[in-house]
C-alpha positions in Angstrom: -9.1 13.8 -17.6 -10.9 10.9 -19.3 -13.5 12.3 -21.7 -17.0 10.8 -21.6 -16.6 10.0 -25.4 -13.7 7.7 -24.4 -15.5 6.1 -21.4 -14.5 2.4 -21.0 -17.5 1.7 -18.9 -19.9 2.5 -21.8 -18.2 -0.3 -23.8 -19.0 -3.0 -21.2 -22.5 -3.4 -22.5 -23.9 -2.9 -19.0 -25.3 0.6 -19.6 -28.0 2.1 -21.7 -26.6 3.5 -24.9 -26.8 7.3 -25.4 -26.6 9.4 -28.5 -23.6 11.6 -29.1 -25.5 14.8 -28.0 -26.3 13.4 -24.6 -22.7 12.1 -24.1 -21.3 15.5 -25.0 -23.7 17.2 -22.6 -22.6 14.9 -19.8 -18.9 15.5 -20.7 -19.5 19.3 -20.5 -21.1 18.8 -17.0 -18.1 16.8 -15.7 -15.7 18.9 -13.7 -12.9 16.5 -13.0 -11.7 12.9 -12.9 -10.0 12.1 -9.7 -7.8 9.2 -8.5 -8.1 8.4 -4.8 -6.3 5.8 -2.6 -8.0 3.1 -0.6 -9.5 4.6 2.6 -10.1 8.1 1.1 -13.3 9.8 2.1 -15.4 10.5 -1.0 -18.3 11.9 1.1 -17.8 13.1 4.6 -20.8 13.0 7.0 -22.0 16.5 7.8 -19.9 18.2 5.1 -21.5 21.0 3.2 -21.8 21.5 -0.5 -21.4 17.8 -1.4 -21.0 17.1 -5.1 -22.2 14.1 -7.0 -19.8 11.4 -8.4 -19.8 8.5 -10.7 -17.5 5.7 -9.6 -15.4 5.0 -12.7 -13.2 2.2 -11.3 -12.6 0.4 -8.0 -14.9 -0.3 -5.0 -16.3 2.0 -2.4 -19.0 1.7 0.3 -21.7 3.9 1.8 -22.1 3.8 5.6 -23.5 5.3 8.7 -21.8 5.4 12.1 -23.2 5.6 15.6 -21.6 8.0 18.1 -19.9 5.1 19.8 -18.2 4.0 16.6 -20.4 1.1 15.6 -20.7 1.1 11.8 -23.4 0.0 9.4 -22.4 -0.4 5.8 -25.4 0.5 3.7 -24.2 -0.5 0.2 -21.1 -1.5 -1.6 -20.5 0.7 -4.7 -19.1 -0.6 -8.0 -18.1 1.0 -11.3 -20.9 3.0 -12.9 -22.7 3.7 -9.6 -23.8 7.3 -9.0 -22.6 8.5 -5.6 -24.1 11.3 -3.5 -27.6 11.8 -4.9 -29.2 11.6 -1.4 -26.6 13.8 0.1 -27.1 16.5 -2.6 -30.9 16.6 -1.7 -30.1 17.8 1.8 -28.0 20.5 3.4 -25.5 18.0 4.7 -25.0 14.3 4.1 -26.2 12.0 6.9 -23.9 9.2 5.7 -20.3 8.8 4.4 -18.7 7.1 1.4 -15.2 5.6 1.6 -13.0 4.2 -1.1 -12.6 0.5 -0.3 -9.8 0.1 -3.0 -8.0 2.7 -5.0 -10.7 4.3 -7.1 -11.2 6.9 -9.8 -14.3 9.0 -9.8 -16.0 11.5 -12.2 -17.0 14.7 -10.4 -20.4 16.1 -11.3 -21.3 19.4 -9.7 -24.7 19.1 -8.2 -25.9 22.5 -9.6 -25.2 21.2 -13.1 -27.1 18.0 -12.3 -30.2 20.0 -11.3 -30.0 21.9 -14.5 -30.8 18.6 -16.3 -34.4 18.8 -15.1 -34.9 22.0 -17.1 -32.7 21.3 -20.2 -32.4 17.6 -20.7 -35.5 15.8 -19.2 -34.5 12.4 -20.5 -31.1 12.5 -18.7 -33.0 13.9 -15.6 -35.2 10.9 -15.7 -32.0 8.7 -15.8 -30.8 10.4 -12.6 -34.2 9.7 -11.0 -34.1 6.1 -12.1 -30.6 5.7 -10.5 -32.0 7.1 -7.3 -34.9 4.6 -7.4 -32.4 1.7 -8.1 -30.4 2.7 -5.0 -33.6 2.6 -3.0 -34.2 -1.0 -4.3 -30.7 -2.0 -3.1 -31.5 -0.6 0.3 -34.8 -2.5 0.4 -33.0 -5.7 -0.4 -30.3 -5.1 2.2 -32.9 -4.3 4.8 -34.7 -7.6 4.0 -31.4 -9.4 4.4 -30.5 -7.9 7.7 -34.1 -8.1 9.1 -35.2 -11.5 7.9 -32.4 -13.7 6.5 -30.4 -16.1 8.7 -26.6 -15.7 8.8 -25.9 -18.2 6.1 -28.6 -16.7 3.9 -27.2 -13.2 4.5 -23.7 -14.1 3.3 -25.1 -16.0 0.4 -27.2 -13.1 -0.7 -24.3 -10.7 -0.5 -22.0 -13.0 -2.5 -24.5 -13.7 -5.2 -25.6 -10.1 -5.4 -22.1 -8.9 -5.9 -21.5 -11.7 -8.4 -24.5 -10.6 -10.5 -23.5 -7.0 -10.5 -19.8 -7.8 -11.4 -20.9 -10.2 -14.1 -22.7 -7.4 -15.9 -19.6 -5.2 -15.7 -17.4 -7.9 -17.2 -15.5 -8.3 -14.0 -16.2 -12.1 -13.5 -13.6 -14.4 -15.0 -14.0 -17.9 -16.4 -15.1 -20.3 -13.7 -17.3 -17.7 -11.9 -14.3 -16.1 -10.1 -14.1 -12.4 -9.1 -11.9 -10.2 -6.9 -13.5 -9.6 -3.5 -11.6 -6.8 -1.6 -13.9 -7.1 1.5 -12.6 -8.1 4.9 -14.8 -10.2 7.2 -15.3 -7.0 9.2 -16.8 -5.3 6.1 -19.1 -8.2 5.7 -20.1 -8.2 9.3 -20.8 -4.5 9.2 -22.9 -4.8 6.1 -24.9 -7.8 7.4 -25.5 -6.9 11.0 -23.5 -9.9 12.3 -20.7 -10.2 14.8 -17.2 -10.8 13.4 -17.1 -14.2 15.1 -20.4 -15.3 13.7 -19.4 -14.0 10.2 -16.2 -16.0 10.4 -17.9 -19.3 11.5 -20.7 -18.9 8.9 -18.3 -18.2 6.0 -16.2 -21.2 7.0 -19.3 -23.4 7.0 -20.3 -22.2 3.6 -16.8 -22.9 2.3 -16.9 -26.5 3.7 -20.2 -27.1 2.1 -18.8 -26.0 -1.3 -20.9 -22.9 -1.9 -17.8 -20.8 -2.6 -14.0 -20.9 -2.4 -11.5 -18.1 -1.7 -7.9 -17.7 -2.5 -5.5 -14.7 -2.9 -8.3 -12.1 -2.9 -10.4 -14.0 -5.4 -13.8 -15.7 -4.7 -15.1 -18.5 -6.9 -18.8 -19.6 -7.0 -19.0 -23.2 -8.3 -22.7 -22.9 -8.6 -24.2 -19.4 -8.3 -27.7 -20.8 -8.6 -27.2 -22.8 -5.4 -26.3 -19.6 -3.5 -29.4 -17.9 -5.0 -31.5 -20.8 -3.8 -30.0 -20.7 -0.3 -30.5 -17.0 0.1 -33.8 -16.7 -1.7 -32.1 -13.9 -3.6 -34.4 -11.5 -5.4 -32.4 -10.2 -8.3 -32.8 -6.5 -9.2 -33.9 -5.5 -12.7 -31.3 -6.6 -15.1 -32.2 -4.0 -17.8 -29.4 -1.8 -19.1 -29.0 1.1 -16.7 -28.1 4.7 -17.2 -24.5 6.0 -16.8 -24.1 9.6 -15.9 
């Protein structure tokens, strides 16, 4: 099991530094470090006694599904994201989380998380802050689906992922990054049909807003995508890592 004192994520510079006492406390809370394949269910809708997790590596997504099988992807999850806070607040989760790529996750028993509020109030505030940040992501996604046109939606998604990956050191020279999403994932996240998604992405490529090859996406001019989408960047301050 990877110890919190050896956490590679903390060395990326994307997260708020903690003193040794806090890191050791989190390490004592952590129950396991799991490796899961792509497609694995991290949170199952309706399952009882859901734990909390920190995504250590890989991509995942949070989703809701209608009885007829139609799916809405609520949020794409990247390393450092806390998974399951909303689920832990209710008896059973009303959404699911699936690994989009092979992932590794830190398992944080929810009873130990709740103990933070009585023993480590600063870390408890960090958990609350992460919950509020997730709400901000949902607000931005709702604005995208509700008010942005198709090209603006795709531009907002690409530039939003770019900004998040940049902070994690996962963007290479030339503004290139791995994008493991299929067009179906993008359509399910943005409330578009698969045909409309395909045509709109092709048009944005022809206009030079992005290029794609061998699972990598390159943004020649991220500011142009920000302008097209009227993207409202989230707070770029260093964020907590639990």
